[in-house]
C-alpha positions as a Markdown table, in Angstrom:
| # | Residue | x | y | z |
|---|---|---|---|---|
| 1 | Unk | 156.4 | 106.6 | 106.4 |
| 2 | Unk | 156.2 | 106.2 | 102.5 |
| 3 | Unk | 152.8 | 106.9 | 100.6 |
| 4 | Unk | 151.9 | 103.2 | 100.6 |
| 5 | Unk | 152.4 | 102.5 | 104.3 |
| 6 | Unk | 150.5 | 106.0 | 105.2 |
| 7 | Unk | 147.3 | 105.0 | 103.3 |
| 8 | Unk | 147.4 | 101.7 | 104.8 |
| 9 | Unk | 147.5 | 102.9 | 108.1 |
| 10 | Unk | 144.8 | 105.4 | 107.2 |
| 11 | Unk | 142.6 | 102.6 | 106.1 |
| 12 | Unk | 143.3 | 100.8 | 109.4 |
| 13 | Unk | 142.2 | 103.7 | 111.3 |
| 14 | Unk | 139.1 | 104.6 | 109.3 |
| 15 | Unk | 138.1 | 100.9 | 109.4 |
| 16 | Unk | 138.5 | 100.7 | 113.4 |
| 17 | Unk | 136.5 | 103.9 | 113.8 |
| 18 | Unk | 133.5 | 102.4 | 112.0 |
| 19 | Unk | 130.8 | 101.0 | 114.4 |
| 20 | Unk | 131.0 | 97.3 | 115.3 |
| 21 | Unk | 128.1 | 95.2 | 113.6 |
| 22 | Unk | 125.9 | 95.3 | 116.5 |
| 23 | Unk | 122.4 | 94.0 | 116.5 |
| 24 | Unk | 120.1 | 96.2 | 114.5 |
| 25 | Unk | 116.4 | 97.2 | 114.8 |
| 26 | Unk | 114.2 | 97.7 | 111.9 |
| 27 | Unk | 111.7 | 100.5 | 111.6 |
| 28 | Unk | 108.7 | 97.9 | 111.6 |
| 29 | Unk | 110.1 | 95.9 | 114.5 |
| 30 | Unk | 110.0 | 99.2 | 116.5 |
| 31 | Unk | 106.4 | 100.2 | 115.1 |
| 32 | Unk | 105.0 | 96.6 | 116.0 |
| 33 | Unk | 106.4 | 96.8 | 119.4 |
| 34 | Unk | 105.4 | 100.4 | 120.0 |
| 35 | Unk | 101.8 | 100.1 | 118.7 |
| 36 | Unk | 101.0 | 96.9 | 120.5 |
| 37 | Unk | 101.3 | 98.8 | 123.9 |
| 38 | Unk | 100.3 | 102.3 | 122.9 |
| 39 | Unk | 98.0 | 104.1 | 125.5 |
| 40 | Unk | 96.5 | 106.1 | 122.6 |
| 41 | Unk | 95.6 | 103.0 | 120.6 |
| 42 | Unk | 94.2 | 101.6 | 123.7 |
| 43 | Unk | 92.0 | 104.5 | 124.3 |
| 44 | Unk | 90.8 | 104.5 | 120.7 |
| 45 | Unk | 89.9 | 100.9 | 121.0 |
| 46 | Unk | 87.9 | 101.6 | 124.3 |
| 47 | Unk | 85.8 | 104.5 | 122.5 |
| 48 | Unk | 84.9 | 102.1 | 119.9 |
| 49 | Unk | 83.8 | 99.6 | 122.3 |
| 50 | Unk | 81.6 | 102.6 | 123.9 |
| 51 | Unk | 80.2 | 103.1 | 120.5 |
| 52 | Unk | 79.2 | 99.6 | 120.3 |
| 53 | Unk | 77.3 | 99.7 | 123.4 |
| 54 | Unk | 75.5 | 102.9 | 122.4 |
| 55 | Unk | 74.4 | 101.1 | 119.0 |
| 56 | Unk | 73.2 | 98.1 | 120.8 |
| 57 | Unk | 70.9 | 100.3 | 123.1 |
| 58 | Unk | 69.3 | 102.2 | 120.2 |
| 59 | Unk | 67.7 | 98.9 | 119.2 |
| 60 | Unk | 66.4 | 98.0 | 122.7 |
| 61 | Unk | 62.7 | 98.7 | 123.5 |
| 62 | Unk | 61.6 | 100.6 | 126.4 |
| 63 | Unk | 60.4 | 98.6 | 129.5 |
| 64 | Unk | 56.8 | 98.1 | 130.7 |
| 65 | Unk | 56.0 | 99.9 | 134.0 |
| 66 | Unk | 54.3 | 97.8 | 136.8 |
| 67 | Unk | 52.6 | 100.0 | 139.4 |
| 68 | Unk | 50.4 | 99.5 | 142.3 |
| 69 | Unk | 48.2 | 102.0 | 144.0 |
| 70 | Unk | 45.7 | 101.9 | 147.0 |
| 71 | Unk | 42.8 | 104.5 | 147.7 |
| 72 | Unk | 41.6 | 104.2 | 151.3 |
| 73 | Unk | 39.4 | 107.4 | 151.8 |
| 74 | Unk | 37.4 | 105.3 | 154.6 |
| 75 | Unk | 37.8 | 102.5 | 156.8 |
| 76 | Unk | 35.1 | 100.7 | 154.8 |
| 77 | Unk | 36.0 | 101.9 | 151.6 |
| 78 | Unk | 39.3 | 100.6 | 149.8 |
| 79 | Unk | 40.5 | 100.4 | 146.3 |
| 80 | Unk | 43.5 | 98.5 | 145.0 |
| 81 | Unk | 45.0 | 98.7 | 141.4 |
| 82 | Unk | 47.5 | 97.0 | 139.7 |
| 83 | Unk | 48.4 | 98.4 | 136.3 |
| 84 | Unk | 51.1 | 97.7 | 133.5 |
| 85 | Unk | 52.0 | 100.6 | 131.3 |
| 86 | Unk | 54.0 | 100.6 | 128.2 |
| 87 | Unk | 54.8 | 102.8 | 125.3 |
| 88 | Unk | 54.3 | 101.3 | 122.0 |
| 89 | Unk | 58.0 | 101.0 | 120.1 |
| 90 | Unk | 57.0 | 103.1 | 117.2 |
| 91 | Unk | 59.3 | 105.8 | 118.1 |
| 92 | Unk | 61.6 | 106.3 | 115.1 |
| 93 | Unk | 63.7 | 103.2 | 116.2 |
| 94 | Unk | 64.9 | 102.9 | 112.5 |
| 95 | Unk | 66.5 | 106.2 | 112.5 |
| 96 | Unk | 68.0 | 105.8 | 115.8 |
| 97 | Unk | 69.5 | 102.5 | 114.7 |
| 98 | Unk | 70.8 | 104.1 | 111.5 |
| 99 | Unk | 72.3 | 106.9 | 113.4 |
| 100 | Unk | 74.1 | 104.4 | 115.9 |
| 101 | Unk | 75.4 | 102.3 | 113.0 |
| 102 | Unk | 76.9 | 105.5 | 111.6 |
| 103 | Unk | 78.2 | 106.4 | 114.9 |
| 104 | Unk | 80.0 | 103.1 | 115.2 |
| 105 | Unk | 81.5 | 103.3 | 111.7 |
| 106 | Unk | 82.7 | 106.7 | 112.5 |
| 107 | Unk | 84.3 | 105.4 | 115.8 |
| 108 | Unk | 85.9 | 102.6 | 113.6 |
| 109 | Unk | 87.5 | 105.3 | 111.4 |
| 110 | Unk | 88.5 | 107.3 | 114.4 |
| 111 | Unk | 90.4 | 104.0 | 115.6 |
| 112 | Unk | 92.3 | 103.8 | 112.2 |
| 113 | Unk | 92.9 | 107.5 | 112.3 |
| 114 | Unk | 94.5 | 107.0 | 115.9 |
| 115 | Unk | 96.5 | 104.1 | 114.6 |
| 116 | Unk | 97.8 | 106.2 | 111.8 |
| 117 | Unk | 98.8 | 109.2 | 113.8 |
| 118 | Unk | 100.7 | 107.1 | 116.8 |
| 119 | Unk | 102.3 | 105.1 | 113.6 |
| 120 | Unk | 103.6 | 108.4 | 112.1 |
| 121 | Unk | 104.6 | 109.7 | 115.5 |
| 122 | Unk | 106.7 | 106.5 | 116.2 |
| 123 | Unk | 108.1 | 106.6 | 112.8 |
| 124 | Unk | 109.2 | 110.2 | 113.4 |
| 125 | Unk | 110.9 | 109.2 | 116.5 |
| 126 | Unk | 112.6 | 106.2 | 114.9 |
| 127 | Unk | 114.1 | 108.5 | 112.1 |
| 128 | Unk | 115.2 | 111.1 | 114.6 |
| 129 | Unk | 116.9 | 108.2 | 116.5 |
| 130 | Unk | 118.7 | 107.0 | 113.2 |
| 131 | Unk | 119.8 | 110.2 | 111.9 |
| 132 | Unk | 121.2 | 111.3 | 115.5 |
| 133 | Unk | 123.1 | 108.0 | 115.8 |
| 134 | Unk | 124.4 | 108.2 | 112.4 |
| 135 | Unk | 125.7 | 112.0 | 113.0 |
| 136 | Unk | 127.6 | 110.5 | 115.9 |
| 137 | Unk | 129.2 | 107.9 | 113.9 |
| 138 | Unk | 130.5 | 110.4 | 111.4 |
| 139 | Unk | 131.7 | 112.6 | 113.9 |
| 140 | Unk | 133.4 | 109.8 | 115.8 |
| 141 | Unk | 135.1 | 108.7 | 112.5 |
| 142 | Unk | 136.2 | 112.3 | 111.7 |
| 143 | Unk | 137.4 | 112.5 | 115.5 |
| 144 | Unk | 139.5 | 109.4 | 115.0 |
| 145 | Unk | 141.2 | 110.3 | 111.6 |
| 146 | Unk | 141.9 | 113.8 | 112.9 |
| 147 | Unk | 143.5 | 112.4 | 116.0 |
| 148 | Unk | 145.6 | 110.1 | 114.2 |
| 149 | Unk | 146.9 | 112.8 | 111.9 |
| 150 | Unk | 147.6 | 115.1 | 115.2 |
| 151 | Unk | 149.5 | 112.2 | 116.7 |
| 152 | Unk | 151.5 | 111.5 | 113.7 |
| 153 | Unk | 152.3 | 115.2 | 113.0 |
| 154 | Unk | 153.3 | 115.7 | 116.8 |
| 155 | Unk | 155.6 | 112.9 | 116.5 |
| 156 | Unk | 157.4 | 114.6 | 113.3 |
| 157 | Unk | 157.4 | 118.0 | 115.2 |
| 158 | Unk | 159.1 | 116.5 | 118.1 |
| 159 | Unk | 162.0 | 115.0 | 115.8 |
| 160 | Unk | 162.1 | 118.4 | 113.9 |
| 161 | Unk | 160.5 | 117.0 | 110.6 |
| 162 | Unk | 157.3 | 119.3 | 110.9 |
| 163 | Unk | 156.6 | 122.7 | 112.4 |
| 164 | Unk | 155.2 | 122.7 | 116.0 |
| 165 | Unk | 152.7 | 125.3 | 115.1 |
| 166 | Unk | 151.1 | 122.8 | 112.6 |
| 167 | Unk | 151.0 | 120.2 | 115.3 |
| 168 | Unk | 149.4 | 122.8 | 117.9 |
| 169 | Unk | 146.9 | 123.7 | 115.3 |
| 170 | Unk | 145.7 | 120.0 | 114.7 |
| 171 | Unk | 145.3 | 119.6 | 118.4 |
| 172 | Unk | 142.9 | 122.7 | 118.6 |
| 173 | Unk | 141.1 | 121.1 | 115.6 |
| 174 | Unk | 140.7 | 117.9 | 117.5 |
| 175 | Unk | 139.4 | 119.7 | 120.4 |
| 176 | Unk | 136.7 | 121.4 | 118.2 |
| 177 | Unk | 135.8 | 118.3 | 117.0 |
| 178 | Unk | 135.6 | 116.3 | 120.5 |
| 179 | Unk | 133.2 | 119.3 | 121.5 |
| 180 | Unk | 130.9 | 118.5 | 118.7 |
| 181 | Unk | 130.9 | 115.1 | 119.1 |
| 182 | Unk | 130.0 | 115.7 | 122.8 |
| 183 | Unk | 127.0 | 117.4 | 121.5 |
| 184 | Unk | 126.1 | 115.0 | 118.9 |
| 185 | Unk | 126.4 | 112.1 | 121.3 |
| 186 | Unk | 124.2 | 113.9 | 123.9 |
| 187 | Unk | 121.5 | 114.2 | 120.9 |
| 188 | Unk | 121.9 | 110.7 | 119.9 |
| 189 | Unk | 121.5 | 109.5 | 123.6 |
| 190 | Unk | 118.3 | 111.8 | 123.9 |
| 191 | Unk | 116.7 | 110.2 | 120.7 |
| 192 | Unk | 117.6 | 106.6 | 122.2 |
| 193 | Unk | 115.9 | 107.4 | 125.6 |
| 194 | Unk | 112.9 | 108.8 | 123.7 |
| 195 | Unk | 112.6 | 105.5 | 121.5 |
| 196 | Unk | 113.1 | 103.3 | 124.4 |
| 197 | Unk | 110.1 | 104.9 | 126.4 |
| 198 | Unk | 107.9 | 103.5 | 123.7 |
| 199 | Unk | 109.6 | 100.2 | 122.5 |
| 200 | Unk | 111.0 | 97.3 | 124.8 |
| 201 | Unk | 113.3 | 96.3 | 122.0 |
| 202 | Unk | 115.2 | 99.3 | 122.3 |
| 203 | Unk | 118.4 | 98.4 | 124.5 |
| 204 | Unk | 122.0 | 99.8 | 124.9 |
| 205 | Unk | 123.5 | 97.5 | 122.4 |
| 206 | Unk | 120.8 | 97.8 | 119.6 |
| 207 | Unk | 121.1 | 100.3 | 116.7 |
| 208 | Unk | 118.3 | 101.5 | 114.3 |
| 209 | Unk | 118.6 | 100.4 | 110.8 |
| 210 | Unk | 118.2 | 103.0 | 108.0 |
| 211 | Unk | 114.5 | 103.5 | 107.4 |
| 212 | Unk | 113.3 | 102.4 | 103.8 |
| 213 | Unk | 112.1 | 105.0 | 101.3 |
| 214 | Unk | 109.4 | 103.7 | 98.9 |
| 215 | Unk | 109.2 | 105.0 | 95.4 |
| 216 | Unk | 106.9 | 107.9 | 95.1 |
| 217 | Unk | 103.5 | 107.2 | 93.8 |
| 218 | Unk | 102.4 | 108.4 | 90.4 |
| 219 | Unk | 99.0 | 109.8 | 92.1 |
| 220 | Unk | 97.4 | 110.0 | 95.2 |
| 221 | Unk | 93.7 | 109.5 | 96.6 |
| 222 | Unk | 92.5 | 110.7 | 99.8 |
| 223 | Unk | 89.1 | 108.8 | 99.6 |
| 224 | Unk | 90.4 | 106.1 | 102.0 |
| 225 | Unk | 91.7 | 108.7 | 104.9 |
| 226 | Unk | 90.3 | 107.3 | 108.1 |
| 227 | Unk | 89.7 | 110.9 | 109.3 |
| 228 | Unk | 87.7 | 111.8 | 106.0 |
| 229 | Unk | 85.9 | 108.4 | 106.4 |
| 230 | Unk | 85.0 | 109.2 | 110.0 |
| 231 | Unk | 83.6 | 112.7 | 108.9 |
| 232 | Unk | 81.5 | 111.0 | 106.2 |
| 233 | Unk | 80.0 | 108.7 | 108.8 |
| 234 | Unk | 78.9 | 111.5 | 111.0 |
| 235 | Unk | 77.3 | 113.1 | 107.8 |
| 236 | Unk | 75.3 | 109.8 | 107.8 |
| 237 | Unk | 74.4 | 110.2 | 111.6 |
| 238 | Unk | 73.5 | 113.7 | 111.2 |
| 239 | Unk | 71.3 | 112.8 | 108.2 |
| 240 | Unk | 69.6 | 110.1 | 110.3 |
| 241 | Unk | 69.2 | 112.3 | 113.5 |
| 242 | Unk | 67.6 | 114.9 | 111.0 |
| 243 | Unk | 65.0 | 112.3 | 109.7 |
| 244 | Unk | 64.4 | 111.2 | 113.4 |
| 245 | Unk | 63.8 | 114.7 | 114.3 |
| 246 | Unk | 61.1 | 115.3 | 111.6 |
| 247 | Unk | 58.7 | 113.3 | 113.7 |
| 248 | Unk | 56.2 | 115.1 | 115.6 |
| 249 | Unk | 53.9 | 112.6 | 116.8 |
| 250 | Unk | 54.9 | 110.2 | 119.3 |
| 251 | Unk | 53.6 | 106.7 | 119.9 |
| 252 | Unk | 50.9 | 106.0 | 122.4 |
| 253 | Unk | 51.3 | 104.4 | 126.0 |
| 254 | Unk | 48.8 | 101.5 | 126.4 |
| 255 | Unk | 47.7 | 100.5 | 130.2 |
| 256 | Unk | 46.4 | 97.2 | 131.2 |
| 257 | Unk | 45.3 | 96.2 | 134.8 |
| 258 | Unk | 43.1 | 95.1 | 137.3 |
| 259 | Unk | 41.4 | 96.9 | 140.3 |
| 260 | Unk | 39.6 | 95.7 | 143.3 |
| 261 | Unk | 37.2 | 97.7 | 145.2 |
| 262 | Unk | 35.8 | 96.9 | 148.7 |
| 263 | Unk | 32.9 | 98.7 | 150.3 |
| 264 | Unk | 31.1 | 97.5 | 153.5 |
| 265 | Unk | 32.1 | 94.1 | 153.5 |
| 266 | Unk | 31.4 | 93.8 | 149.6 |
| 267 | Unk | 34.0 | 93.2 | 147.1 |
| 268 | Unk | 34.2 | 94.0 | 143.4 |
| 269 | Unk | 36.9 | 93.6 | 140.9 |
| 270 | Unk | 37.6 | 93.9 | 137.1 |
| 271 | Unk | 39.9 | 95.1 | 134.4 |
| 272 | Unk | 41.4 | 98.5 | 133.9 |
| 273 | Unk | 42.8 | 99.5 | 130.5 |
| 274 | Unk | 43.5 | 102.7 | 128.8 |
| 275 | Unk | 45.7 | 104.8 | 126.6 |
| 276 | Unk | 47.9 | 108.1 | 126.7 |
| 277 | Unk | 48.7 | 109.7 | 123.5 |
| 278 | Unk | 50.5 | 113.1 | 123.2 |
| 279 | Unk | 48.8 | 115.5 | 120.9 |
| 280 | Unk | 51.2 | 117.6 | 119.0 |
| 281 | Unk | 49.2 | 121.0 | 119.2 |
| 282 | Unk | 51.8 | 123.2 | 120.5 |
| 283 | Unk | 55.1 | 121.5 | 120.4 |
| 284 | Unk | 55.9 | 119.8 | 117.0 |
| 285 | Unk | 59.4 | 119.5 | 117.6 |
| 286 | Unk | 59.9 | 122.8 | 115.5 |
| 287 | Unk | 63.3 | 123.7 | 117.2 |
| 288 | Unk | 64.9 | 120.1 | 117.3 |
| 289 | Unk | 63.9 | 119.7 | 113.6 |
| 290 | Unk | 65.5 | 123.0 | 112.5 |
| 291 | Unk | 68.7 | 122.4 | 114.6 |
| 292 | Unk | 69.0 | 118.7 | 113.3 |
| 293 | Unk | 68.7 | 120.2 | 109.6 |
| 294 | Unk | 71.5 | 122.8 | 110.3 |
| 295 | Unk | 73.7 | 120.1 | 111.9 |
| 296 | Unk | 73.6 | 118.0 | 108.9 |
| 297 | Unk | 74.2 | 120.7 | 106.6 |
| 298 | Unk | 77.3 | 122.0 | 109.0 |
| 299 | Unk | 78.6 | 118.0 | 108.7 |
| 300 | Unk | 78.2 | 117.9 | 104.7 |
| 301 | Unk | 80.0 | 121.4 | 104.5 |
| 302 | Unk | 82.7 | 120.1 | 106.8 |
| 303 | Unk | 83.1 | 116.9 | 104.9 |
| 304 | Unk | 83.6 | 119.0 | 101.6 |
| 305 | Unk | 86.0 | 121.2 | 103.1 |
| 306 | Unk | 88.4 | 118.7 | 104.8 |
| 307 | Unk | 88.3 | 116.7 | 101.5 |
| 308 | Unk | 89.5 | 119.5 | 99.6 |
| 309 | Unk | 92.2 | 120.4 | 102.2 |
| 310 | Unk | 93.2 | 116.9 | 102.1 |
| 311 | Unk | 93.6 | 116.8 | 98.3 |
| 312 | Unk | 95.7 | 120.0 | 98.6 |
| 313 | Unk | 97.8 | 118.4 | 101.1 |
| 314 | Unk | 98.5 | 115.3 | 99.3 |
| 315 | Unk | 99.2 | 117.0 | 96.2 |
| 316 | Unk | 101.8 | 119.2 | 97.8 |
| 317 | Unk | 103.4 | 116.3 | 99.9 |
| 318 | Unk | 103.7 | 114.3 | 96.8 |
| 319 | Unk | 105.3 | 117.1 | 94.9 |
| 320 | Unk | 107.7 | 117.5 | 97.8 |
| 321 | Unk | 108.4 | 113.9 | 98.5 |
| 322 | Unk | 109.2 | 113.3 | 94.8 |
| 323 | Unk | 111.9 | 116.1 | 94.9 |
| 324 | Unk | 113.4 | 115.0 | 98.2 |
| 325 | Unk | 113.4 | 111.2 | 97.3 |
| 326 | Unk | 115.9 | 111.5 | 94.7 |
| 327 | Unk | 118.4 | 113.9 | 96.8 |
| 328 | Unk | 118.3 | 111.3 | 99.6 |
| 329 | Unk | 121.6 | 109.3 | 98.6 |
| 330 | Unk | 122.4 | 106.6 | 101.0 |
| 331 | Unk | 125.7 | 107.3 | 103.0 |
| 332 | Unk | 128.5 | 104.6 | 102.0 |
| 333 | Unk | 131.5 | 103.9 | 104.6 |
| 334 | Unk | 134.1 | 104.2 | 102.1 |
| 335 | Unk | 135.0 | 104.8 | 98.3 |
| 336 | Unk | 134.5 | 108.6 | 97.5 |
| 337 | Unk | 134.8 | 110.4 | 100.8 |
| 338 | Unk | 137.7 | 108.3 | 102.0 |
| 339 | Unk | 139.5 | 108.5 | 98.6 |
| 340 | Unk | 139.6 | 112.2 | 98.8 |
| 341 | Unk | 140.9 | 112.1 | 102.6 |
| 342 | Unk | 143.5 | 109.4 | 101.8 |
| 343 | Unk | 144.7 | 111.4 | 98.7 |
| 344 | Unk | 145.1 | 114.6 | 100.8 |
| 345 | Unk | 147.0 | 112.6 | 103.3 |
| 346 | Unk | 149.4 | 111.5 | 100.8 |
| 347 | Unk | 149.9 | 114.6 | 99.1 |
| 348 | Unk | 150.6 | 116.1 | 102.5 |
| 349 | Unk | 153.1 | 113.5 | 103.5 |
| 350 | Unk | 154.9 | 114.1 | 100.0 |
| 351 | Unk | 155.1 | 117.7 | 100.6 |
| 352 | Unk | 152.7 | 118.4 | 97.8 |
| 353 | Unk | 149.7 | 119.8 | 100.0 |
| 354 | Unk | 149.5 | 121.7 | 103.1 |
| 355 | Unk | 147.8 | 121.0 | 106.3 |
| 356 | Unk | 145.1 | 123.2 | 105.4 |
| 357 | Unk | 144.5 | 121.2 | 102.3 |
| 358 | Unk | 144.3 | 118.2 | 104.4 |
| 359 | Unk | 141.9 | 119.7 | 107.0 |
| 360 | Unk | 139.7 | 121.0 | 104.2 |
| 361 | Unk | 139.6 | 117.6 | 102.6 |
| 362 | Unk | 138.6 | 116.0 | 106.0 |
| 363 | Unk | 135.8 | 118.8 | 106.5 |
| 364 | Unk | 134.5 | 118.4 | 103.2 |
| 365 | Unk | 134.1 | 114.5 | 103.8 |
| 366 | Unk | 132.3 | 115.0 | 106.8 |
| 367 | Unk | 130.3 | 118.0 | 105.3 |
| 368 | Unk | 129.1 | 115.8 | 102.4 |
| 369 | Unk | 128.0 | 112.9 | 104.8 |
| 370 | Unk | 126.2 | 115.2 | 107.1 |
| 371 | Unk | 124.5 | 116.8 | 104.2 |
| 372 | Unk | 123.4 | 113.3 | 103.0 |
| 373 | Unk | 122.1 | 112.8 | 106.5 |
| 374 | Unk | 120.1 | 116.1 | 106.4 |
| 375 | Unk | 118.8 | 115.0 | 102.8 |
| 376 | Unk | 117.7 | 111.7 | 104.1 |
| 377 | Unk | 116.1 | 113.3 | 107.2 |
| 378 | Unk | 114.1 | 115.9 | 105.0 |
| 379 | Unk | 113.0 | 113.0 | 102.5 |
| 380 | Unk | 111.8 | 110.8 | 105.5 |
| 381 | Unk | 109.9 | 113.6 | 106.8 |
| 382 | Unk | 108.2 | 114.2 | 103.5 |
| 383 | Unk | 107.4 | 110.6 | 103.0 |
| 384 | Unk | 105.7 | 110.8 | 106.5 |
| 385 | Unk | 103.9 | 114.0 | 105.3 |
| 386 | Unk | 102.5 | 112.0 | 102.3 |
| 387 | Unk | 101.5 | 109.1 | 104.4 |
| 388 | Unk | 99.5 | 111.5 | 106.7 |
| 389 | Unk | 98.0 | 113.0 | 103.6 |
| 390 | Unk | 96.8 | 110.1 | 101.9 |
| 391 | Unk | 95.9 | 108.2 | 105.2 |
| 392 | Unk | 97.8 | 105.1 | 104.5 |
| 393 | Unk | 101.5 | 103.8 | 103.9 |
| 394 | Unk | 103.2 | 104.1 | 100.5 |
| 395 | Unk | 103.6 | 100.4 | 99.5 |
| 396 | Unk | 106.8 | 99.3 | 98.0 |
| 397 | Unk | 106.8 | 99.9 | 94.1 |
| 398 | Unk | 105.5 | 103.6 | 94.7 |
| 399 | Unk | 101.6 | 102.5 | 94.9 |
| 400 | Unk | 99.5 | 104.1 | 97.4 |
C-alpha cells in the first residue's frame, strides 16, 4: 500500500469512528426540564406560600369573645350575664406587618437562591455528562485507529513483511486501550443515568451539546445575590421585631354585656360594661427588648460578614475563570491531531519512522484531546463558581 492509499484508508477509519450525528440536547433544554419538576424548587415555593400566609395573619385583628355565665346561689336567686370582650387592636400591628413583609421578601429571595443552587447543581451534572461522553468518543476513535494499524501490521507479519514482535506489541496496546475505553464508557454511562434521573429528555439516543462558555465579565457585583438579599430582608425583619418589643404598654380589653337578676319572682336587668388594662409595673418587656436588640445586631453583622465573603469569593472566581476561559480550546475532530497521526503512519509505511514513533504520535493525539477536555471541564467549573459568587448567570458578551 503506497502512502496516498494508506492515508486515504486512515481517513476512512477515523471518519467512521466519529460519532453519528445523533440528536443533541442543549444545556438550556436540560435545565428547563430539570427545574420544572425539581422537588427542591417545589419545597421553596411551598415555603414562600407559607410565608405569605404568616404575613396575612399579622394584619388580622383578634376576635371578640362572647361569654355567658349564670350564678344561682339559691332557688329563688338567679343571675344570667351575657358579655362581649374584645381587646383593642393597638398592639403594635404596624411593626408586626413590617416584620411580616420582610419575612415574605426573605422567603422570596430564598426561593431565588434555591433555584440558583438547583440550576448550578444541574449545570454541573450536564457538564460532567458531556465531558464523560466526549472522553468515551476520544478513546473509541483511538481504539479504532490503533486496531486498524494492528490488523494491517499483523497481515504484513504473516507475509514476512514486518516483524511479529511489532504486531504483538500492537495487540497489547489495543488491549490497554480497550480497558481504558471500558472505564470511560462506564463513567459516561453513570453520568448519563444521573442526568436521566432529573431530565425526561435524556434518552439513549440523545447526546449532550458542548456547554457554552460566556466571556468573563470585566467586573462583578454581589449586591443582587439572592442569599445576600434574603439576609438583608431578615435584618429588616429583626429591626421591626426590635421596634415591636420596645412596647411595654398593652392595649386595654373592653367588655359590653347584659345581665338579668331574678329574686323572689322579681326580675331586674341592665347593661354590664367594663375595661381591663394590664399595668406595666413589674414586667415591662425588658428581657424581650434586650433579646430583640441583640438579634437585630447579629443580623446586621451577619449581613456585613456574608457580603464581604461574597465579594472575596466573586473576585477570586472572576480571576480564576478569566484565566481558565482562554485555555478551554474547543476540540475539533480533525486537522491538527489527525495530521500528526497520518504523517506518522505514512512515515512508518515508508520505513522512515518506527512503530514507537507511530504509537507516540497516536498517544500524543489522544493526550492533547484529553487535555483540552480537562481544560474545558475546569473552565466550566470556574464559570459555575463565578455564577454562584455573583448570584446570577453570566450573560453572553461578558456582562454580569
